[in-house]
C-alpha positions in Angstrom: -76.8 -107.0 -25.8 -78.1 -103.5 -24.9 -81.7 -102.9 -24.3 -82.8 -99.2 -24.5 -86.2 -98.1 -23.3 -88.1 -95.0 -22.7 -91.3 -94.2 -20.8 -94.2 -92.2 -22.0 -96.7 -90.6 -19.5 -100.3 -91.6 -20.3 -102.2 -89.0 -18.4 -102.3 -86.7 -21.4 -104.3 -89.4 -23.3 -106.9 -89.5 -20.5 -107.0 -85.7 -20.6 -107.6 -85.8 -24.4 -110.3 -88.5 -23.9 -112.2 -86.1 -21.6 -111.6 -82.8 -23.3 -112.1 -83.7 -27.0 -115.8 -84.4 -26.7 -116.4 -81.7 -24.1 -114.7 -79.0 -26.1 -116.3 -80.3 -29.4 -119.9 -79.8 -28.2 -119.2 -76.2 -27.1 -117.3 -75.3 -30.2 -120.0 -76.7 -32.5 -122.6 -74.9 -30.4 -120.8 -71.6 -30.9 -120.4 -72.2 -34.6 -124.1 -73.1 -35.0 -125.0 -69.8 -33.3 -122.6 -67.8 -35.5 -124.1 -69.4 -38.6 -127.6 -68.8 -37.5 -128.8 -72.4 -36.9 -129.2 -71.8 -33.1 -129.9 -68.7 -31.1 -127.5 -67.6 -28.4 -128.3 -69.0 -24.9 -126.8 -70.9 -22.0 -127.9 -74.5 -22.7 -127.1 -75.7 -19.2 -130.2 -73.9 -17.8 -131.9 -72.3 -20.8 -132.4 -75.8 -22.4 -132.5 -74.0 -25.7 -130.9 -76.7 -27.8 -129.8 -80.3 -27.7 -126.2 -81.5 -28.1 -127.3 -83.2 -31.3 -128.6 -80.0 -32.8 -125.2 -78.3 -32.4 -123.6 -80.7 -34.8 -126.4 -81.2 -37.3 -126.1 -78.3 -39.7 -123.5 -76.2 -41.5 -119.8 -76.2 -40.6 -120.5 -77.6 -37.2 -121.7 -80.8 -38.9 -118.3 -81.6 -40.2 -116.5 -80.5 -37.1 -118.8 -82.7 -34.9 -118.2 -85.8 -37.0 -114.6 -85.1 -37.5 -113.8 -84.9 -33.8 -116.4 -87.3 -32.2 -115.4 -90.3 -34.3 -111.7 -90.0 -33.3 -112.9 -89.3 -29.7 -114.8 -92.6 -29.8 -111.6 -94.4 -30.8 -109.6 -92.5 -28.2 -112.2 -93.5 -25.6 -111.8 -97.2 -26.4 -108.1 -96.9 -25.7 -108.8 -94.8 -22.5 -111.1 -97.5 -21.1 -108.7 -100.3 -21.9 -105.9 -98.5 -20.2 -108.1 -97.9 -17.2 -108.3 -101.7 -16.8 -104.5 -101.9 -16.9 -104.1 -98.9 -14.5 -106.3 -100.5 -11.9 -104.5 -103.8 -12.3 -101.1 -102.1 -11.8 -102.5 -100.4 -8.7 -103.8 -103.7 -7.5 -107.1 -102.1 -6.8 -109.6 -104.6 -5.3 -113.0 -105.5 -6.8 -114.1 -108.0 -9.4 -116.1 -105.5 -11.2 -113.0 -103.7 -12.5 -112.6 -106.5 -15.2 -115.8 -105.3 -16.8 -114.5 -101.7 -17.2 -112.7 -102.0 -20.6 -115.7 -103.9 -22.1 -118.3 -101.5 -20.8 -116.2 -98.5 -22.0 -115.7 -100.1 -25.4 -119.4 -100.7 -26.0 -120.1 -97.2 -24.8 -117.7 -95.7 -27.3 -119.0 -97.9 -30.2 -122.4 -96.5 -29.3 -121.0 -93.0 -29.4 -119.6 -93.6 -32.9 -122.9 -95.1 -34.1 -124.7 -92.0 -32.8 -122.2 -89.7 -34.5 -122.5 -91.4 -37.8 -126.3 -91.3 -37.7 -126.4 -87.6 -36.8 -127.8 -85.4 -39.5 -129.6 -88.1 -41.4 -133.4 -88.5 -41.6 -135.3 -91.7 -41.3 -136.6 -94.1 -38.6 -133.5 -96.2 -38.7 -131.2 -93.2 -38.1 -133.5 -91.9 -35.3 -133.4 -95.3 -33.5 -129.7 -95.5 -33.9 -129.2 -92.1 -32.4 -131.5 -92.8 -29.4 -129.9 -96.2 -28.7 -126.4 -94.7 -29.1 -127.1 -91.9 -26.6 -128.7 -94.2 -24.0 -125.9 -96.8 -24.2 -123.1 -94.2 -24.2 -124.4 -92.4 -21.1 -125.5 -95.5 -19.1 -122.5 -97.7 -19.8 -120.0 -94.9 -19.3 -121.6 -94.1 -16.0 -121.4 -97.8 -14.9 -117.8 -98.0 -15.9 -117.0 -94.8 -14.0 -118.9 -96.1 -10.9 -116.7 -99.3 -11.0 -113.5 -97.3 -11.2 -114.6 -95.1 -8.3 -115.6 -98.2 -6.2 -112.3 -100.0 -7.0 -110.3 -97.0 -5.8 -112.2 -96.7 -2.5 -110.8 -100.1 -1.5 -107.2 -99.0 -2.2 -105.2 -97.7 0.8 -103.5 -94.8 -1.1 -106.3 -93.8 -3.4 -109.2 -94.3 -1.1 -110.0 -90.6 -0.6 -109.9 -90.0 -4.4 -112.2 -92.9 -4.9 -114.7 -91.4 -2.4 -114.6 -88.1 -4.2 -115.2 -89.8 -7.5 -118.1 -91.8 -6.0 -119.6 -88.5 -4.8 -119.4 -87.2 -8.4 -121.1 -90.4 -9.5 -123.9 -89.8 -7.0 -124.4 -86.3 -8.3 -124.6 -87.8 -11.9 -127.1 -90.4 -10.7 -129.2 -87.8 -8.9 -129.5 -85.8 -12.1 -130.5 -88.9 -14.1 -133.1 -90.0 -11.5 -134.5 -86.5 -11.4 -134.9 -86.5 -15.1 -136.8 -89.8 -15.0 -139.1 -88.6 -12.2 -139.9 -85.4 -14.2 -140.6 -87.5 -17.2 -143.1 -89.6 -15.3 -144.7 -86.9 -13.1 -144.6 -83.7 -15.3 -143.8 -84.7 -18.9 -144.9 -81.3 -20.2 -142.3 -79.5 -18.0 -139.6 -82.1 -18.7 -140.0 -81.6 -22.4 -139.0 -78.0 -21.9 -135.9 -78.8 -19.9 -134.7 -82.1 -21.2 -131.9 -80.6 -23.3 -130.4 -79.0 -20.2 -130.3 -82.4 -18.5 -128.4 -83.8 -21.5 -125.8 -81.0 -21.3 -125.4 -81.4 -17.5 -124.9 -85.2 -17.7 -122.3 -84.8 -20.5 -120.4 -82.3 -18.3 -120.5 -84.5 -15.3 -119.3 -87.6 -17.2 -116.4 -85.7 -18.7 -115.5 -84.1 -15.3 -115.1 -87.7 -14.0 -112.7 -88.5 -16.9 -110.7 -85.3 -16.2 -110.4 -86.4 -12.6 -109.1 -89.8 -13.6 -106.6 -88.1 -15.9 -105.3 -86.3 -12.8 -105.0 -89.5 -10.9 -103.1 -91.1 -13.8 -100.6 -88.2 -13.5 -100.3 -88.5 -9.7 -99.7 -92.2 -9.9 -97.1 -91.8 -12.7 -99.0 -94.2 -15.0 -96.7 -94.7 -18.0 -96.1 -96.9 -21.1 -92.7 -98.2 -21.8 -91.1 -98.7 -25.2 -87.9 -100.6 -25.7 -85.7 -102.0 -28.3 -82.5 -104.1 -28.3 
């Protein structure tokens, strides 16, 4: 009996999970500007448009939905594999068992938000708001658990510390937005879109970093037949 097998590197999947949503929001922004639905600006500090608005009208509407829904499915697989990756590395920490579940719920929330985008009504508005909050918050918690697990690993300790530093920056941005909302709500209403863009960038930078670690650790899937 002969068993033949081949290994498939998985870092490209993590790379796609990070890049697809990040590239999508920039592409839809550019298209919405070209078609006249948004004026040209730098949303990261001009706070001129929300991420939702980039995919609400015209051609960008179809591109946003057509890429974000597959991105949500890709994200579910990405988070499930993160659980397997940490298990294979024997990374310490009980919290790592929650990572696939947190990521799955976050991606389902992203899919719900995407489906509700572009539709009017209180139900759709609530769905979008809940979807955004769950996606950002649960994704952040899952990323924090990954970073903490890696800090306890002898080989990947330094990488874990750098990822924790990135999580601290993300938390600082989130806390600042909450403080501005409470203290100067008028000012925050003028810059809230920029906070959304920055948080999206930081979250996807963390995923890109994880993709690099997958590659460095030779994380692979094996297929075989006999």
